[in-house]
C-alpha positions in Angstrom: 95.4 127.8 123.7 95.7 130.2 126.6 96.8 127.4 128.8 99.5 126.4 126.3 100.7 130.0 126.1 100.8 130.3 129.9 102.8 127.0 130.2 105.2 128.2 127.5 105.7 131.5 129.5 106.3 129.6 132.7 108.8 127.0 131.4 109.4 127.0 127.6 111.8 124.1 127.6 109.5 121.7 129.6 106.5 122.8 127.5 108.4 122.0 124.3 109.4 118.6 125.6 105.8 117.8 126.6 104.5 118.9 123.1 107.0 116.7 121.3 106.1 113.8 123.6 102.4 114.4 123.0 103.0 114.4 119.2 105.0 111.1 119.4 102.2 109.5 121.4 99.7 110.7 118.8 101.8 109.1 116.0 101.9 105.8 118.0 98.2 105.8 118.6 97.6 106.6 114.9 99.9 103.7 113.9 98.0 101.3 116.2 94.7 102.6 114.8 95.9 101.9 111.2 97.0 98.4 112.2 93.6 97.6 113.8 91.7 98.9 110.7 93.9 96.8 108.4 93.2 93.7 110.4 89.5 94.4 110.4 89.5 94.9 106.6 91.3 91.7 105.8 88.3 89.5 105.2 87.4 91.7 102.2 84.1 92.8 100.8 81.7 90.1 99.5 79.4 91.0 96.6 75.7 90.3 97.6 73.4 88.2 95.4 71.6 90.4 92.9 68.1 91.5 93.9 65.2 90.7 91.6 62.9 93.4 93.0 64.8 96.6 92.3 63.7 99.8 93.9 63.4 103.2 92.2 66.8 104.9 92.2 67.7 108.6 91.9 71.1 109.8 90.6 72.2 113.3 91.4 75.2 115.2 89.9 75.8 118.8 91.0 77.7 120.7 88.3 79.2 124.1 87.9 81.4 125.2 85.0 81.7 121.7 83.6 80.9 122.2 79.9 84.1 120.5 78.9 83.5 117.2 80.8 79.7 117.1 80.4 79.6 115.0 77.2 82.0 112.5 78.8 79.8 112.4 82.0 76.6 111.8 80.1 78.2 109.0 78.1 79.4 107.3 81.3 76.0 107.7 83.1 74.4 106.2 80.1 76.3 102.9 80.7 74.6 102.4 84.1 73.1 98.9 84.2 69.7 99.5 85.8 66.1 99.3 84.6 65.3 102.6 83.0 61.7 102.6 84.3 63.1 102.5 87.8 65.8 105.1 87.3 65.8 108.9 87.4 68.7 111.3 87.3 69.2 115.0 87.6 72.2 117.1 86.4 71.8 120.0 88.8 73.1 123.2 87.2 73.3 126.8 88.5 70.9 129.3 86.9 73.8 131.5 85.7 76.1 128.8 84.4 75.2 129.6 80.8 78.1 127.7 79.2 77.3 124.3 80.9 73.5 124.9 80.3 74.3 125.5 76.6 76.4 122.3 76.4 73.6 120.3 78.1 71.1 121.6 75.5 73.2 120.3 72.7 73.5 116.7 74.1 71.3 113.7 73.7 70.4 112.3 77.2 69.1 108.9 78.1 65.4 109.0 78.8 65.8 108.8 82.6 68.3 111.7 82.8 67.4 115.4 82.8 68.6 118.9 83.7 67.5 120.5 86.9 68.3 124.2 87.3 68.9 125.3 90.9 67.5 128.7 91.8 69.8 131.5 92.6 70.8 131.6 96.3 73.5 131.3 98.8 75.8 129.7 99.7 76.9 128.6 96.2 78.0 125.1 97.2 77.6 121.6 96.0 75.6 120.5 99.1 73.0 123.3 98.5 72.6 122.0 94.9 72.2 118.4 96.1 69.5 119.5 98.5 67.6 121.0 95.5 67.9 117.6 93.8 66.8 115.8 97.0 63.6 117.8 97.0 62.7 116.4 93.6 63.8 112.8 94.1 61.2 110.1 93.8 63.5 107.2 94.3 63.7 105.0 97.4 67.5 105.0 97.0 69.7 107.8 95.9 73.3 108.1 94.8 75.6 111.1 94.2 78.3 111.3 91.4 80.7 114.0 90.4 81.4 115.5 87.0 84.6 113.5 86.4 83.3 110.1 87.7 83.3 106.9 85.8 81.2 104.5 88.0 81.1 100.7 87.5 77.9 100.1 85.6 76.7 97.5 88.1 77.3 99.8 91.2 73.6 100.6 91.6 72.6 97.0 91.5 75.1 96.1 94.2 73.9 98.9 96.4 70.3 97.9 95.9 71.2 94.3 96.9 73.0 95.4 100.0 70.1 97.5 101.2 67.7 94.7 100.4 69.8 92.2 102.5 69.8 94.6 105.5 67.3 92.8 107.8 67.5 95.4 110.6 66.9 98.4 108.3 69.6 100.5 110.0 72.0 100.5 107.0 71.3 104.0 105.8 74.4 104.7 103.6 77.0 102.9 101.5 80.3 104.2 100.2 81.7 102.8 96.9 85.5 102.7 96.6 87.0 105.6 94.7 90.0 104.7 92.6 92.3 107.1 90.9 93.0 106.5 87.3 96.4 108.2 86.7 96.9 109.6 83.1 99.5 108.0 80.9 101.0 111.4 80.3 101.1 113.9 83.2 102.8 117.1 84.2 102.5 116.1 87.9 103.4 112.4 88.2 104.5 112.7 91.8 101.2 114.3 93.0 99.2 111.9 90.8 100.9 108.8 92.2 100.7 109.9 95.9 97.1 111.0 95.5 96.2 107.6 94.0 98.0 105.8 96.9 96.3 107.9 99.4 92.9 107.1 98.0 93.8 103.4 97.9 94.7 103.4 101.6 91.5 105.2 102.5 88.9 103.5 100.4 90.4 100.0 100.3 91.6 99.7 103.9 90.5 102.4 106.3 86.8 102.7 105.4 86.2 98.9 105.0 87.9 98.5 108.4 85.7 101.1 110.0 82.5 99.6 108.4 83.4 96.1 109.6 83.9 97.4 113.2 80.5 99.2 113.0 82.0 102.7 113.4 80.9 105.9 111.6 83.3 107.4 109.1 83.6 110.5 106.8 82.1 109.5 103.5 83.6 110.4 100.2 82.1 113.3 98.2 80.9 110.9 95.5 79.5 107.4 94.9 77.5 107.6 98.2 74.3 105.6 98.2 71.5 106.4 100.6 68.1 105.4 101.7 66.1 108.5 100.7 63.8 108.5 103.8 66.8 108.4 106.1 68.6 111.2 104.2 65.5 113.4 104.4 65.1 112.6 108.1 68.5 114.1 108.9 67.8 117.2 106.7 69.9 116.2 103.7 73.3 117.9 103.3 74.7 120.8 105.3 74.8 123.5 102.6 77.4 125.5 104.5 79.9 122.6 105.1 82.5 122.4 102.4 83.0 118.7 103.1 79.3 117.9 103.4 80.1 114.2 102.9 82.3 113.9 106.0 79.7 115.7 108.1 76.8 113.6 106.8 78.4 110.3 107.7 78.5 111.3 111.4 75.0 112.9 111.3 73.5 109.7 110.0 75.3 107.8 112.8 73.9 110.3 115.4 70.4 109.6 114.1 70.7 105.9 114.6 72.0 104.8 111.1 74.8 102.5 110.1 77.3 103.0 107.3 78.7 100.3 105.0 81.0 99.9 102.0 80.8 98.3 98.6 83.1 96.5 96.2 82.3 98.0 92.8 84.4 101.2 92.3 84.1 104.6 90.7 87.1 105.7 88.8 88.4 109.3 88.9 91.3 111.3 87.6 93.7 112.9 90.0 93.3 116.7 90.6 96.6 117.5 88.7 99.4 119.9 89.6 99.9 121.8 92.8 97.7 124.7 91.5 94.7 122.2 91.4 95.7 119.9 94.3 96.3 122.6 96.9 92.8 124.3 96.6 91.1 120.9 96.8 93.1 119.8 99.8 92.6 123.2 101.4 88.8 122.8 101.1 88.9 119.3 102.5 90.9 120.3 105.6 88.7 123.4 106.1 85.6 121.2 105.9 87.2 118.7 108.3 87.7 121.6 110.8 84.1 122.7 110.3 82.8 119.2 110.8 85.0 118.7 113.9 83.7 121.9 115.4 80.1 121.0 114.7 80.3 117.5 116.1 82.4 118.3 119.2 79.8 120.9 120.4 77.9 118.0 121.9 79.6 114.6 121.8 76.8 112.8 123.7 75.0 112.0 120.4 78.1 110.3 119.1 78.7 108.0 122.0 82.2 106.8 122.9 82.5 104.8 119.7 81.4 107.6 117.4 83.7 110.0 119.3 86.6 107.7 118.9 86.0 107.4 115.2 85.6 111.2 114.8 88.9 111.8 116.7 90.9 109.1 114.8 89.6 110.1 111.4 89.0 113.8 111.1 90.9 114.8 114.3 93.9 112.8 113.4 93.8 114.1 109.8 93.8 117.7 110.9 96.5 117.1 113.5 98.8 115.2 111.2 98.5 117.8 108.5 99.5 120.4 111.0 102.7 118.7 112.1 104.0 116.7 109.1 106.2 119.3 107.6 107.4 120.4 111.1 108.3 116.8 112.0 110.2 116.3 108.7 112.0 119.6 109.0 113.0 118.8 112.6 114.4 115.4 111.5 116.3 116.8 108.6 117.7 119.7 110.7 118.8 117.3 113.4 120.7 115.1 110.9 122.2 118.1 109.0 123.5 119.8 112.2 125.0 116.6 113.4 126.7 115.8 110.1 128.0 119.4 109.8 129.5 119.2 113.3 131.1 115.8 112.5 129.0 114.1 115.1 127.0 110.9 115.0 123.3 111.9 115.0 121.5 111.1 118.2 118.9 108.4 117.9 116.7 108.3 120.9 115.1 104.9 121.1 111.6 106.1 121.7 111.7 108.7 118.9 113.1 106.1 116.5 110.4 103.6 117.5 107.7 106.2 116.8 109.3 107.0 113.4 109.6 103.3 112.4 106.2 102.3 113.7 104.4 105.2 111.9 106.3 104.6 108.6 105.6 100.8 108.7 101.9 101.3 109.5 101.5 103.8 106.7 103.4 101.8 104.1 101.7 98.5 104.9 98.2 100.1 104.6 99.2 101.8 101.4 100.7 98.6 99.9 97.6 96.6 100.8 95.3 99.3 99.5 97.2 99.6 96.2 97.0 95.8 95.8 93.2 95.8 96.2 92.9 98.8 93.8 95.2 97.1 91.3 97.8 99.9 91.6 101.6 99.4 91.7 103.3 100.4 94.9 107.1 100.8 94.7 110.0 101.6 97.0 110.1 105.1 95.3 106.5 105.7 96.4 107.4 104.8 99.9 110.5 107.0 100.1 108.8 110.0 98.5 105.7 109.8 100.7 107.0 112.2 103.5 107.5 114.9 100.9 103.8 114.5 99.9 102.7 114.5 103.6 104.6 117.7 104.1 102.5 119.4 101.5 99.5 118.8 103.7 100.9 121.3 106.2 100.9 124.0 103.5 97.2 123.1 102.8 96.5 123.1 106.6 97.8 126.7 107.0 95.9 127.8 104.0 92.7 126.1 105.4 93.0 127.8 108.7 93.3 131.2 107.0 90.3 130.4 104.7 88.2 129.2 107.6 88.7 132.5 109.3 88.3 134.7 106.2 85.9 132.8 104.0 84.4 129.9 106.0 81.8 128.9 103.4 83.6 129.6 100.1 83.9 126.6 97.8 87.3 126.0 96.3 86.1 124.2 93.2 88.4 121.6 91.6 88.9 122.1 87.9 88.0 119.1 85.7 89.3 118.2 82.3 88.0 115.7 79.8 90.0 112.4 79.7 91.9 111.5 76.5 89.8 109.1 74.6 92.5 106.5 74.2 93.4 106.4 77.8 89.8 106.1 78.9 89.1 103.3 76.5 92.2 101.3 77.6 91.5 101.8 81.3 87.8 101.1 81.0 88.1 97.7 79.3 85.8 95.1 80.8 88.7 92.9 81.8 90.2 95.8 83.8 87.0 96.5 85.6 86.5 92.9 86.6 90.1 92.6 87.7 89.7 95.6 90.0 
């Protein structure tokens, strides 16, 4: 930072040119990275043969202020297709969350599911609650779900089969695809659509590509499946990291583990309007910065492959969020000034190549991801994507401020119960199998 300030003081014009050139090179590298991951993910994900000897499985769900969605969650967890005598689950509630505790008391749980009250303590975060559950887990395998999740009933069986087929024993974690189920009626259709497309690109293209290349990746915050002994060996989740899932993927890699992906999805609703989307994305970017800072203290444990993956996933996400709005504003300003002056806008070949390459890579990945997730992808989605990307810059600025002022504060996403008719229509067996 001081070097950049000194260069700007010495020659501001040259420094600006070099910064713009560096950003353009970064966009090109990111486009090439996307193309490589798309190619690596093309063979698809095969479903393993079911295992007859099913291990004991633990299901953890950390909840806070979720009384409204708790009945829906219990109903969905009850549909898990796994032998009850080999299944245990804990709904981990905070000791002072009286409303959710009361709602849980009024519900009828399946025999394998129970409430676990986390003792008072700090930090008040999801990973701290999960560590409380991990201490009680008796399963050989463990999965994490969120309050709003609707997992495929056969997801645990697929994960058990994949772990059983791992001859080397170094497959320590699996990530199921997360698919956004957009509501039929929404006050934020633009954010809902772009959020669903973003998830489709990440979970249907990027993560499968990274897994096939044998690289570590930031895991999603839900529908992770672990070997319990490996999870305990690395100390569980970092209670102070607000994207504990992203951090854990790289910590498992450092310890000698390998990450994989699955085919059976978990469905989720989008966060909703800007008042819900922005705090969630702020927390994600703040956690990415935390994870980046932790793992770049000593990159030797990552190796060059792990370092590359860390840079091109978390590092690129942070950098892209920082410059998206500035890049779009620069492009619009250049065109507006030229048109106002009655001039033909300048179109430098290299800059246009960068713009076209980045747009093509992003749109192709999004289109392939949406196809795999059984989502439509239209020209309108493509053209409106830059506006969505620009909102990431707002979240980035907010994340930097929150990282400085409240580094461990958890910006919780508000969840609402799904309308019954929409859930029934979207959860029909034919729809699940088609996905």
